[in-house]
C-alpha positions in Angstrom: 0.0 0.0 0.0 2.8 2.4 0.9 4.6 1.7 -2.4 1.3 2.6 -4.2 1.1 5.8 -2.2 4.6 6.8 -2.9 4.2 6.2 -6.6 1.1 8.4 -6.8 2.9 11.1 -4.8 5.7 11.1 -7.4 3.1 11.4 -10.1 1.5 14.3 -8.3 4.9 16.1 -8.0 6.2 15.3 -11.5 3.4 14.8 -13.9 3.2 17.4 -16.6 0.1 19.4 -16.9 -2.6 17.2 -18.5 -5.2 19.9 -18.6 -5.5 23.0 -20.7 -3.2 25.7 -19.5 -5.9 28.3 -18.7 -5.4 27.8 -15.0 -1.8 29.1 -15.2 0.2 29.7 -12.0 -1.4 29.4 -8.6 0.2 30.2 -5.2 -1.2 28.4 -2.1 -0.1 28.5 1.5 1.7 25.7 3.2 1.1 26.3 6.9 3.2 24.9 9.6 0.5 22.6 11.1 0.0 19.2 9.8 -3.7 19.2 8.9 -3.2 22.4 6.8 -0.2 20.8 5.0 -2.3 17.7 4.1 -5.1 19.9 2.8 -2.5 21.9 0.7 -1.1 18.6 -0.6 -4.5 17.3 -1.7 -5.6 20.6 -3.2 -2.3 21.0 -5.0 -2.6 17.4 -6.5 -6.1 18.1 -7.7 -5.3 21.5 -9.2 -2.1 20.2 -10.9 -3.5 17.0 -12.3 -7.2 17.8 -12.7 -7.0 21.5 -13.8 -3.5 21.9 -15.2 -2.4 24.5 -12.7 1.2 25.3 -12.0 1.2 25.3 -8.2 3.6 27.1 -6.0 3.5 26.5 -2.3 4.3 29.4 0.0 5.5 28.5 3.6 3.4 30.7 5.9 1.2 31.0 9.0 -2.0 32.9 9.8 -0.7 36.4 10.4 2.1 36.4 7.7 -0.4 35.1 5.2 -3.0 37.8 5.9 -0.3 40.4 6.0 0.9 39.3 2.6 -2.7 39.4 1.3 -3.1 42.9 2.6 0.1 44.3 1.3 0.7 42.2 -1.9 -2.6 40.5 -2.8 -1.0 37.1 -2.6 -0.9 34.1 -2.1 -3.9 33.2 -4.3 -5.3 30.6 -1.8 -5.0 30.3 2.0 -5.9 26.8 3.3 -7.1 26.2 6.9 -7.5 29.8 8.0 -8.7 29.8 11.6 -11.1 32.7 11.5 -11.3 33.5 15.2 -7.5 33.9 15.3 -7.4 36.0 12.2 -9.2 39.0 13.8 -9.7 42.4 12.3 -7.3 41.8 9.4 -9.5 39.0 8.0 -12.7 41.1 8.5 -11.1 44.1 6.7 -9.9 42.0 3.7 -13.4 40.5 3.3 -15.1 43.9 3.6 -12.7 45.4 1.1 -13.4 42.6 -1.3 -9.8 41.4 -1.4 -10.6 37.8 -0.3 -13.6 35.4 -0.7 -14.5 32.5 1.6 -14.4 29.3 -0.5 -15.0 26.4 2.0 -15.5 25.6 5.6 -12.6 23.2 5.3 -13.1 21.6 8.7 -16.6 20.6 9.9 -17.8 21.4 12.5 -14.6 23.4 12.8 -11.5 23.6 15.0 -11.3 23.3 18.7 -8.9 25.4 20.7 -8.8 25.1 24.5 -6.7 24.7 27.7 -6.3 21.1 28.7 -5.0 18.7 31.4 -4.6 14.9 31.0 -7.6 13.0 32.2 -5.5 11.0 34.6 -4.7 14.3 36.3 -8.4 15.4 36.3 -9.4 12.0 37.8 -6.8 12.3 40.6 -7.5 16.0 41.3 -11.0 17.0 40.0 -10.5 20.5 41.2 -8.0 21.1 38.4 -10.9 20.9 35.8 -11.5 24.7 36.5 -9.1 27.5 36.1 -9.7 28.6 39.7 -8.8 25.2 40.9 -5.5 25.4 39.0 -4.8 28.9 40.3 -5.4 27.6 43.9 -3.1 24.5 43.3 -0.3 25.6 40.9 2.1 22.8 42.0 -0.4 20.1 40.9 0.1 21.2 37.3 3.9 21.6 37.6 3.7 25.4 38.0 3.7 25.8 34.2 1.3 26.7 31.4 2.5 25.2 28.1 1.9 27.9 25.5 2.0 27.7 21.7 5.0 29.3 19.9 5.3 33.0 19.5 5.9 34.5 16.1 3.0 33.9 13.7 1.0 31.8 16.1 -1.9 34.0 17.2 -2.8 31.6 20.1 0.4 32.6 21.9 -0.8 36.2 22.2 -4.4 35.1 23.1 -3.2 32.7 25.8 -0.9 35.2 27.3 -3.7 37.7 27.6 -6.0 35.1 29.2 -3.2 34.2 31.6 -2.8 37.9 32.5 -6.6 38.2 33.0 -6.5 35.4 35.5 -3.2 36.3 37.1 -1.5 33.0 36.3 2.1 34.3 36.8 1.1 36.0 40.1 -0.2 32.6 41.2 3.2 31.0 40.5 2.4 29.5 37.1 5.0 30.2 34.4 3.6 30.9 30.9 6.2 29.0 28.8 6.3 29.7 25.0 7.4 26.6 23.2 9.9 27.0 20.3 7.7 25.2 17.9 4.6 23.1 17.5 6.7 20.0 17.7 8.2 20.8 21.1 4.7 21.7 22.4 3.5 18.3 21.2 6.6 16.6 22.6 6.1 18.1 26.1 2.5 16.8 26.2 3.4 13.3 24.9 6.3 12.9 27.3 4.2 14.0 30.3 1.4 11.7 29.3 3.7 8.7 28.9 5.0 9.2 32.4 1.7 10.3 33.9 3.2 13.6 35.0 1.4 16.9 35.4 0.8 18.9 32.2 -1.3 22.0 31.7 -1.5 24.0 28.5 -3.0 24.9 25.2 -3.8 22.5 22.3 -6.1 22.2 19.4 -8.1 19.7 17.3 -7.9 18.1 14.8 -4.6 16.6 15.7 -3.3 13.1 15.8 -2.0 13.7 19.4 -5.4 14.7 20.7 -6.9 11.8 18.9 -4.6 9.4 20.7 -4.6 10.9 24.2 -7.4 11.1 26.7 -7.5 14.8 27.7 -9.9 16.9 29.7 -10.8 20.5 28.8 -10.2 23.0 31.6 -13.2 25.3 32.2 -11.8 28.8 31.8 -15.2 30.5 31.7 -17.6 31.3 28.9 -17.0 32.9 25.6 -16.9 36.7 25.5 -16.5 37.7 21.9 -15.5 41.3 22.8 -12.9 40.1 25.3 -11.6 37.5 22.8 -11.2 40.2 20.1 -9.3 42.3 22.6 -7.0 39.4 23.5 -5.8 39.3 19.9 -3.8 42.4 20.7 -0.5 41.7 22.5 -0.6 45.3 23.9 -4.1 45.3 25.2 -4.1 47.2 28.5 -6.7 45.3 30.4 -7.2 41.8 29.0 -10.4 40.0 30.0 -11.0 36.3 30.4 -12.7 34.4 27.6 -12.7 30.9 26.3 -12.0 30.4 22.7 -15.2 30.7 20.6 -16.1 28.0 18.2 -13.4 28.1 15.5 -14.6 28.4 11.9 -11.9 27.1 9.7 -12.0 28.3 6.1 -10.1 28.1 2.9 -10.1 31.6 1.4 -8.8 32.9 -1.9 -8.3 36.3 -3.4 -11.3 37.6 -5.2 -9.2 38.2 -8.2 -8.2 34.6 -8.4 -11.8 33.4 -7.9 -13.0 35.6 -10.8 -10.2 34.5 -13.1 -10.5 30.8 -12.3 -14.1 30.0 -11.4 -13.9 26.2 -12.0 -10.8 25.8 -9.9 -12.3 28.0 -7.2 -15.5 25.9 -7.2 -13.4 22.8 -6.8 -11.4 24.2 -3.9 -14.8 25.3 -2.4 -15.7 21.6 -2.2 -12.6 20.5 -0.4 -13.8 19.8 3.2 -13.1 17.3 5.9 -14.9 16.3 9.1 -12.8 17.2 12.1 -12.8 13.6 13.2 -11.9 12.5 9.7 -8.9 14.7 9.7 -7.8 13.6 13.1 -8.0 10.0 11.9 -5.9 10.8 8.9 -3.3 12.5 11.1 -3.3 9.4 13.4 -2.8 7.2 10.3 0.2 9.3 9.3 1.8 8.9 12.8 1.1 5.2 13.2 2.7 4.5 9.8 5.6 6.9 10.2 4.4 8.5 7.0 5.0 12.0 5.6 2.2 14.5 5.2 2.5 13.9 1.4 2.0 10.1 2.0 -0.9 10.8 4.2 -2.5 13.0 1.5 -2.0 10.2 -1.1 -3.5 7.7 1.4 -6.6 9.8 1.5 -6.7 10.1 -2.3 -6.3 6.4 -2.9 -8.9 5.3 -0.2 -11.5 8.0 -0.7 -12.0 8.2 -4.4 -15.8 8.4 -4.1 -15.4 11.5 -1.9 -12.9 13.6 -3.7 -14.1 12.7 -7.2 -17.3 14.6 -6.3 -15.3 17.7 -5.7 -14.3 17.9 -9.3 -16.0 18.8 -12.6 -16.4 16.0 -15.2 -13.3 17.0 -17.3 -11.1 17.0 -14.2 -12.4 13.6 -13.1 -11.5 12.2 -16.5 -8.0 13.7 -16.3 -7.4 12.3 -12.8 -8.6 8.9 -13.8 -5.9 8.9 -16.6 -3.2 10.0 -14.1 -4.1 7.4 -11.5 -4.6 4.7 -14.1 -8.2 4.1 -13.2 
């Protein structure tokens, strides 16, 4: 099976354009988190081999991608944009007609929260609320494991929530991890040894799919407070849980108008949150790359993705895959 996946991956990367050249060049983000990379892999494969696009992947994250759209009008497509972390820049780009929402790429959306391992919650039920953690900082190892700074909006949001609750005054260090990988490693290592762990994480991820975690109650959602917490310089941050996370694929309006058939296809690319978590878990269990995971999806879910395409593109993909 893996040999088959690899051979198709090579085709996806190397096959000449089999469609008419009207699509031309397309730039698409390659975010630093795995689910977004898989989405980009799948979308790129379909654009290249179904619609004849020349795809360029642009390494990016939420804020750099939106900044580039605002200043330069590119990249053409941004996959897996977490709307509640994008803030006013996203709203302004939509209002100005610069970008168009194409798809709710994760359904029902993404989940962002503060967590502790369930074994810790069962041993110390008081830790399932933020007040219980503030009253017992030593039980969570006196540390909040934060996501990386520099492009990760959750780092700013979490620091402001921590300020609102006085975590550092309570003796809890807010520790910014250097990368998503080190954040994941800290959780995995603590879980394996049944040690205290308290921090931020999100779904869909393979790690959250494998581990039994309990969400910490940090209060209700206050949309005004959450909006304020996007600003690292907010003077008086207020507590708010993360609102439900709409996760979109967006494109520049100019691209949508110039390439309506490709835009329609990208607008069909959507995954259940559980489905994406399962795909990420498959990748980890098989020690596969994100490219191999994307091809695993393509080779085992033909009935799903073939419905995303128009008839001409389905015919071209059948020829590429030898179907």
